[in-house]
VOVO-498634 format. One line per field, with one value per residue: residue number from 1; residue in three letters; chain; x, y, z of N, C-alpha, C in turn. Coordinates in nm, 2 decimals. Layout:
N
num c(NUM/...) .
residu c(ala/...) .
chaine c(A/...) .
n_east c(X/...) .
n_north c(Y/...) .
n_up c(Z/...) .
ca_east c(X/...) .
ca_north c(Y/...) .
ca_up c(Z/...) .
c_east c(X/...) .
c_north c(Y/...) .
c_up c(Z/...) .
This chain:
41
num c(1/2/3/4/5/6/7/8/9/10/11/12/13/14/15/16/17/18/19/20/21/22/23/24/25/26/27/28/29/30/31/32/33/34/35/36/37/38/39/40/41) .
residu c(met/thr/asp/val/glu/leu/met/glu/ile/val/ala/his/thr/ala/leu/asn/val/leu/ser/asn/cys/ala/asn/his/leu/ala/arg/pro/gly/leu/asp/leu/pro/ala/val/glu/leu/glu/pro/arg/asp) .
chaine c(A/A/A/A/A/A/A/A/A/A/A/A/A/A/A/A/A/A/A/A/A/A/A/A/A/A/A/A/A/A/A/A/A/A/A/A/A/A/A/A/A) .
n_east c(8.64/8.67/8.46/8.60/8.80/8.65/8.54/8.78/8.84/8.63/8.68/8.93/8.86/8.67/8.84/9.01/8.83/8.74/8.98/9.04/8.82/8.88/9.12/9.03/8.87/9.06/9.25/9.55/9.88/10.10/10.41/10.60/10.79/10.66/10.64/10.78/10.67/10.80/10.70/10.55/10.68) .
n_north c(18.76/18.90/18.99/18.96/18.78/18.55/18.50/18.43/18.19/18.03/18.03/17.90/17.65/17.56/17.55/17.34/17.13/17.11/17.05/16.80/16.65/16.67/16.52/16.27/16.21/16.22/16.04/16.04/15.89/15.77/15.91/15.80/15.52/15.20/15.08/14.82/14.63/14.48/14.18/14.18/14.07) .
n_up c(2.52/2.20/1.92/1.68/1.75/1.81/1.56/1.43/1.56/1.47/1.20/1.18/1.29/1.09/0.87/0.95/0.97/0.70/0.57/0.69/0.58/0.31/0.30/0.38/0.16/-0.06/0.02/0.07/0.02/0.27/0.36/0.52/0.63/0.72/1.06/1.22/1.49/1.78/1.95/2.27/2.59) .
ca_east c(8.68/8.61/8.39/8.71/8.87/8.55/8.54/8.90/8.83/8.54/8.74/9.03/8.79/8.61/8.95/9.05/8.72/8.74/9.11/9.02/8.73/8.95/9.22/8.95/8.83/9.17/9.33/9.69/9.97/10.19/10.55/10.69/10.79/10.59/10.72/10.76/10.68/10.83/10.60/10.58/10.70) .
ca_north c(18.75/18.99/18.93/18.92/18.65/18.44/18.47/18.36/18.05/17.96/18.01/17.80/17.52/17.53/17.51/17.21/17.03/17.09/16.98/16.66/16.59/16.65/16.41/16.14/16.18/16.20/15.93/16.05/15.79/15.81/15.91/15.74/15.38/15.13/15.04/14.68/14.63/14.35/14.13/14.20/13.94) .
ca_up c(2.38/2.10/1.80/1.58/1.80/1.79/1.41/1.39/1.60/1.38/1.07/1.19/1.30/0.96/0.78/1.00/0.93/0.55/0.54/0.72/0.48/0.18/0.32/0.38/0.02/-0.14/0.08/0.02/0.07/0.38/0.31/0.62/0.62/0.83/1.17/1.27/1.63/1.84/2.04/2.42/2.66) .
c_east c(8.61/8.54/8.50/8.78/8.78/8.54/8.66/8.90/8.74/8.60/8.85/8.96/8.73/8.72/9.00/8.96/8.73/8.87/9.10/8.93/8.80/9.05/9.15/8.91/8.95/9.26/9.48/9.77/10.06/10.33/10.65/10.68/10.72/10.69/10.69/10.78/10.72/10.73/10.64/10.60/10.59) .
c_north c(18.85/18.92/18.88/18.79/18.53/18.40/18.39/18.22/17.97/17.94/17.90/17.66/17.48/17.48/17.37/17.10/17.00/17.02/16.83/16.59/16.57/16.54/16.28/16.11/16.15/16.08/15.93/15.94/15.85/15.81/15.86/15.59/15.32/15.08/14.90/14.67/14.48/14.31/14.15/14.07/13.93) .
c_up c(2.29/1.99/1.70/1.62/1.78/1.65/1.37/1.44/1.51/1.25/1.07/1.21/1.17/0.87/0.82/0.95/0.78/0.51/0.57/0.62/0.35/0.19/0.32/0.24/-0.07/-0.10/0.03/0.09/0.18/0.32/0.41/0.61/0.74/0.94/1.21/1.42/1.68/1.94/2.19/2.48/2.77) .
């Protein structure tokens, strides 16, 4: 791997971590309806 490719991996990883942290802080609502599961036999 080249230095440029390694920096791209680091940048994408950092963006993913920061995005996850922002979602944990903001706690956005889900836009999908809840699914009711039937009990197993």
